N, C-alpha and C positions, 0 to 999 in steps of 0.2 A: 083429764090426764087417764088413759087407759093403761091396764097391767103390762107389766114387761111380755112379750109372746115367750112362751115356753120353751124350754128347752128339750132334746130328743135326749134321754137318756138311753144309752147300750151298754147291755152287759157280757162281756165275754170272756172266753177262757182264753190266756195267750200270755206273750212275752211282752211287756211294756216296751221292751224295746225296740220292739219293732212295729210298732202302731205308726200310722202316716196321720199324723196331725199335731197343728198350732204347736201347742205346750203339752208337754209330757210331766206330770207330777212325781216328783223326786220322794219319796219317805226317806229323809236324808237322818243324818244326826247331828246335834249341834255345831260339829266342828265345821260341820259343810264340806269335810273333806275325802269324801271317801268312807267306804265300811265295806261289809255285807250286806246279805239279800240286795233289794231292788236297786238300794243305794252303790253298793260293789258294781251292779250290774249296768249302771246306768254312766260311770265314771267309766267306766269299762271301756262300752262301746261308745260312749260318746268322745272319748280322746282327749287328748291333754287339753282343748281349749275350754272345757267343763273343768276341770279342776284348775286352773290357770282362770277363769274367772270366780272360782270359788276362791281363791286366795287374794282377790282383788275385794271380794266382798269382807273377806277377815282383816285385811289389812287397812279397809276403813271404818265405814259405820257396826258392823257385825263385830269385832275384836274379841269381844269375850264370847263368839259364837251367836248360832240364831236361836232365838227362845223357842223354848217349846209352845205348840198352836201357831208359832207366826209362820210366813211364807216369804219368800223373796225369788224372783227370776235370774235365768243367766244364758247365753246361750245353750244351743244343743248341740253343739261341735257335730261329730257325725254323725250322730241320730238321726231319724227320718220325721222331725221335727224342727220348728223354729226356736224353741224356748225349752228351757228345763225350771219348772217352779219347784222349789226345794221348800218345803215341810217338816218340819222335826215332831213326830207322835210322839206321844206320853206313854210310858214304859206300863202295862197294866199292875193296878194295884187293887188285892181283894182289900187291904183294909183303909183304903181312897178313894172316891168318887173324882177322877181323874176324865170322866165322859166329855165333860164341856171344852177339854183342852183339846180332844180327840176331834168332838165335833166342830172346833175352831180351825183347822188344818186343813179341813174340806170348804170350809166357808174364806178362811183368807186366800188358800188359792186359787178359790171364783172369781174373789175380790182382784188378785193381780192377773191374773186370765182375761178380764175385763179391761183392766188398765191397759195391758197388752195387745186387747182389739183382738186376741184370738176368737176366734168361730168355732174352734174345736179343742179339747180337754179330754186328756187318758189318767185316770187314778188307777195306784193299785191299792190294795186292802190294807191300808196305813194301821201300823203296829202290830198285825199282827202275827210277824213274826219273830226276829227275835226282842220283839218290847212283852211277846205271849199273850197278847189283847186276846180273848176268845173270840174265835169269828163268828157266831151268829151275834153278839152285842155288838162289837164294830160294824158290821152290818147292817142292825137298826141304826144306830148312831149318823153311820155316812147317809143311809137313807133318810134319817129325819132333817141331818144339816145340809145335804144339797135341797131338799125341799124349801127349807126354812129360807134359805139362801136368795130362792127368786132368784136364780141365776139369768144372767143375760147372756151365760157363753151355746148359742147354738147347740152344739152338741158335746154330749158329757156320756165319755167314755169309762165304765170300770171296766178295769180290765183283771181279770182272777188267774192265778198258777193254778190253780187245780180245780178238779168236777166240786169241791165240798167246800172251797170257798166258793163257786160258781154259784152252788144250789142255797149257801148262806145270805149270800145277797139278793140272788133273786126270789128269796121267801120275804128277806126284807123290803125288797121296790115292790114287791106283788105282781112278779111278773111270771110268764112260763117259762 
C-alpha cells in the first residue's frame, strides 16, 4: 500500500472568515460559545446557526466544554465554508511545556476534516492571540504537527492576520 497523496500547503495573509474552503478552523475557547479574536469573528460572520450548533454540543457530549487540544465540527452558517472545526489551543506558559497540546489542535482538526470528507481546510495561527503563544514557536509547532499528521486533506491553507505572522510561518514551513 502506497503513502497517501501529499497535501498542498498554502500560506496567505488574510481574514480567515473570508476563505472559501470546505472547513475553517476556529481557535475557540473551551465554552464553544464565542469570544474574542478569531473565535469572535467566526461567530459574528457565521451567524446564529454556528452559535446554535455550539450550544447543542454543550447540551450533549461537551457539557463541560471542549477540552484543550481536541476538535469538533459544526455548520459554518453564513461563512463561505461548509463546516467550522472548533479547536481549543493552550494558553502559553513559560513554566510548563504545552506544545503537545498545541500540536494536537492541528492534528485533531485535520482528523475531523478528513472524517467530514473536506477537500480544503483553513487554519489560523492557533493560540497566538490572547493565549500569548510566541509566533515563531507556534509556527514551528504547526509546521511539525501538519507534516507529522500526514494529512489526507488535499488543500491546507494557513491564514495569517499580519505580515509578522506570515513571515514566521513561511520560515517554519520553509517557503518563500
